[in-house]
N, C-alpha and C positions, 0 to 999 in steps of 0.2 A: 505492499500498500504507501502511497504517496506521503512524505512526509508531510508537505506543504503546496501548495499549491496559487499560484497569481494567472488573473486573467485580464489582459493588458490589452484584448480588442474580441469582438465576437468571433474571429477570425483564428489568433492565435495564444497558444497559453501555455506553461512551463508548469512543468512537474519536475519534484526534486523524488529519485525514486534509492531505493534500500541504500539507506543512512548515509545520503550524499553520493555516492560510489556512481550513480549515473542519473540521465536528466529524459525526462520526455518531454519533446515537442510535439503540441498538436495545433494542424492547421486546417486548409480548406482539402490541403492532399493526404491526410491521414495524421496518425503518430509515428512519428521517429525516433528512438533512442539513442544515446550517445553516452558510451563511459565516462567518469571524469578523469582519468588517466589521456584517455587518447584526447578530449576538448583540451588537456593543459598543454598535451606534445605539438598540439596543433593551432597552439595561441597566437595573435598576429600581433602581439604587442611587440613594441622597441626591444622589450628585454629578451624576447625570444625568439622574435625574426630580425636579419638586417634587411635593408633595402631593397636587395634584389631575391629576398623570399626565401635564404636558407638560413638556417638553426644555427643560433647564437649558442646554445645550451645542448647537452647530452642527455640522455634517458637519467643515466646517475643522477644531474641535476638535478631531478623532481623527484619529490618523495615518494615514498611505495605509498606512503598511507595517504595519498592526494584524496582529498574529497569535496561536495559544493557544500559550500553553507546558503549560499543563497541566490536567488534568481528571478531578473525579472525583465519584462520585454519593453522596450521604446519602439510602439507600432509608426511614430512619425517618422524615423529613422532606418527602423526596419532591420534594429538591432538587439540583441540578446546578452543581459550583462552578468555575469556569473562571480560570483563570491569564491575563491578556494582558498583550503586550510591545506595544512599548517603555515601555508606560504603568507597569509594575510593579504591577499593582492584580488581586487577588483578587474575583469579582464571582459572585453566587449567582442562579439562575434557579429558578422554579419548573419541573419537570414537567411539571405538566399544561398550564401557560399555553405553553411551547413547544409541546407534544400539539395543543392549539387553532390554534397561530400553524404552522403548518407549512405550508412554502412547496415542498417534494420530494414531489412528487405524480407516480404513475405518469404521468398525462398530458402531464409537464411535454416539453416540446419536440415533441407530436404537436401541431399546431393544432384545435381543436376547428371542426366545422362553422361558418362563420358566422348567428349567429340561433339560438344557444343560450341557455336560460335556466336560471336557478340552484335548486335541488329546492327553495326557498322559493315559486316561481311553479308553480302550476298553469292550464295552458290548460282551453280551458272552451266549450261552443256550447251549442245549445238543451235539451241533455239537464241544465241544469243549472237548467231552469224551475221543477224541482217541491225545487230544494234549496238557492233564494237566500238567500246568508248575512245573518241580520237578526238583530237584538236590543233591548231595550226601552231604550230612552236613562236611565228613571230608576235602571232597575238598572245600569246600566254607570256612573252616577254617583256610586253607594254601594259597587260591589263591584270591586275592581283584578281580580279574579281574571277577572271575566266580562269586563271593559273587554278585559285584555291577549288573552283570548280572539277578541273582534271587533275588533281591531287588527290581530291576525295572519290574519283572512279577509279583512281588506283586502288585507294583501302578499301573502295567496297567491294572491286572485282579483279585486282590482285593484275591488273595490266591494263594497259592505254596506250591507242597510237597518236603520234605525232606526224604533222604533213608541212608542207611549204618550207621546207630547211634549206639551209646552203647546201653543194655537194661540192664538196668541200676535206680535205681529209682532217680530222680531228675535229670535225663538227658536231661528233658526236658529247663533245664536252659542252655544249654550249644546253645541253638538252640536263645535264647535270648539275650545271651552273643554277637550273632553276629552282633547287632546293638543297643540296649539300655539294657531299665532295666527293673525287673520286676516290676508290680504296686500290691501292698499286698492290699488285699481286707478282710476282714471279714470270707471270705473261707479261708486264709493264703495264702502262697506263693503260694501255689500251691492247687491243690484239685484233690480228686480222683474220677472216673469215674469206677464205676464197680458196680456190684448186689449188695446190703445193703437189710437187714430187718427192714421192717420199715424206709425206705427211707425220708430225709425232703426233698427230690428233685426227681422229677419225673427221671431224669437226672442217679441216681442210681438205675433203676430196668431194665427189658430187653424187654419195651415198644419200641414200633418207638417214634421217638418227628419229630412231623413236624418240619419243615424248619425253624430257627428265629433266633434273633439277641440276644447276653449277653446281661444281665443286664440289661435295658434297665430303671431301675427304678435305678441307678446311675446317681449322675448328680457331676463331668463329667463323661458319659461312659466310663469304657475300650474300646479301640479305635484297639487294636491287641488281638487277641486270639493264644494261642498255644495250641492242641494239643497231643500226645505223645504215641504211643503204646510200651506196656512191654508185655502185653499176648493176644491172639487173637485165643482160639480153639473152639471158640462157635462158631454154624451155622450163617451166618446173620449177620447182626451187620456194614453192610456198612457202612461208614461217605459217607456224601454228602454235596452240596454245591449249590447254586442259586444264581445269579447275583441279588441282590435287584436292582440294577440302572435300568438293565433289563427288569424287572419285572414292577418298576413302568413307565418307559418309554413307554412296551407294553399299560398299564392300562392309559395313557394316549393319546396313538395313537388310543385306542378303546375308550375311554369318558374322552373327556377337561376336564368335570366338575367333574368326578369323583376323579380327579387327581386331582384339584382345591382344592376339598374339603378338602381331606384327608393333603395337605401339608398349607390348612388356619387354621386349627384348631386342638388346642392339646388334643392329649390323654393322658391317665396319666397309671403311671403304679407302681406298689408296691409288695416288697417280706419283708414278717415276717414270716419266717419260722423257726426262731432260737430267743430262749428267748433274749429279751433285742435289738432286732433287727428289725427294721421298715423302709427300705428304701424306698421314694416315688421321682419321676420325673413326668417332666409333660413337655413332648416334641409332635410334628406332627411325622403320622408315615412315612410321606414323609418331609423331611426338604430342606428349599432352603435358601441361602444365598442372600442377598438383590437385586443382581440382576439377579437371579432366575438361579443359577448354582443349580445343585443337590447335596447335598454334603453330605444325610446321611436318611438312611431307618431304623427304628426301628419298628419292628415285632414281636412279641413273646406274643402268645394267652395265656400262660400258668401265665403272670405277667401283662396281662392290667386290671386295675382298672375300678371302675364305671368312664365313661366319662361322663363328668362336663362341658367340654368348648368349645360346640360346641349346638350352640343357638337350641331352639326345633322346627324351623322351618327345620332345616337345620339335623338333627337327623337323620332320615329315609334314606337321601341321603347320609350322612357319613357312617350309617352301610351298606350301598346297596356298597357304594367305597371299605368300610373294605371288606365285603365278595368278591368282586370279587377280589382284590387286593392277599386274601389269597387263591380263585380260580386258578390265576396263577402262585400264589408260586407254587403253589401243582401240578402243568400241568408238569409230567415228559417230557415235551420236554423243560423246563427251566433248569432240574436239571444234573449237574457231581456229578456221586458216583464211589468211590475207596474203596477199603479195603485197611484197614494202619494193616502191619506185625508189630511182634515186631522191634522195632530200627527205624521205620517210621513214622512220624509228619507230620504233616501242620498246615500253619499257614493262618487265615483269619483275614481280614481287617472287624472289628465287626461293624461298620460304616456303610457300603456296603452290603458286602454278609454273605447271612444265612446260617448255617450250621445246617445239621440235621445227624439222626441216624436211621438207618433198625432196625426195630424188630430183637433181637434175639436170641435163644433158651438158655433155662436153664442149657442145659447141657455145657459141656465144661466151658473156660472161658474167661473175657474180661475185661481187665485192663487197661485202659489210665490214662494218670495225665494230666491237662490241667492247664494255669498258664494266668495269663494279661499282655500286656504290652502297649505302645503306641507309635502312629504313628510318634510322632516328633522325638523321636529315629531312628524310620527306615527311615523317609524323611531327617535328620541332617547325619546319616552314608552313605545314599544314593550319598546327593550331593557332599559329600566329597570325596566318591569316585572318582564322574565324575566329578570332579574338580582337581584332583590330575594328 
């Protein structure tokens, strides 16, 4: 039962709960509870936070017995004033900020099914073919509203195209400049994708490539990839993308045990195609966060090393699940394909969306340049644009 209750308006009231260890805020959106220790740790006062938002104190600076002694709402200012003991200070919180950061959700205590994705993610299949997210590069360079919309499409679908770019070597860096920084690897700041004699990588042949995620043998793996077209006169060679999250969820719907075995056990990936380079990583094909959120898919048959982290009793099941996931990825009903003309490019979330190339003839030319970047830069730029 609450110790005391203040009712500032018909819309907002606050109660102190459990001897001050928590409060309940009630408004037109319902009841949200907050712990005293969480509130004190997230206090916005100048003694707790610097102007840049970073904390000035550590958790050890907050008394373990912290509790709330008073609470009142200022409806005109939209603020909640709380008294904290044993420090003996009053700290003011913005009510809108509290609503935005509430953690007392209706599904708390109820485990969401493994493989869930947030509302910002839309799963897709070949039906997206007629609505491929796309924008003009010069427009995004000049219009921040258009840029926010395009970055939001990358967040939602895991990939997006760009058109009207310059046909010049290194032009792909102008794509990364929209949101972040190039991730340099042993391949350099950029890499060439065109036919070579005695290639060190199958990407440099005219062979078709199965849909895959890039560089699963790295830790950390590059999370964004840009592919930029400079020449495209060869027959074929269309680019193709597959939503790895949709493929994983389809596998789960068909066979939950197959989904489970691929998410519970690590695969191993390796690349040793250059002198002095031997890259190795150990990650599951389907990666879940501790709360079951689907956060990554790694699939690259060319770079899969000997799998040694699956118990003998589960190895046959793991391979059966791996085979079925590959069949789902190869299903034409899952793919979206498009041709890149010179000056066109696409950006792909390498933790989610698999990309591929259809085979192309030896006549004519096909020259793309690629580079890597990271999702944190894209998410930062998108959040800043949305907050502006």
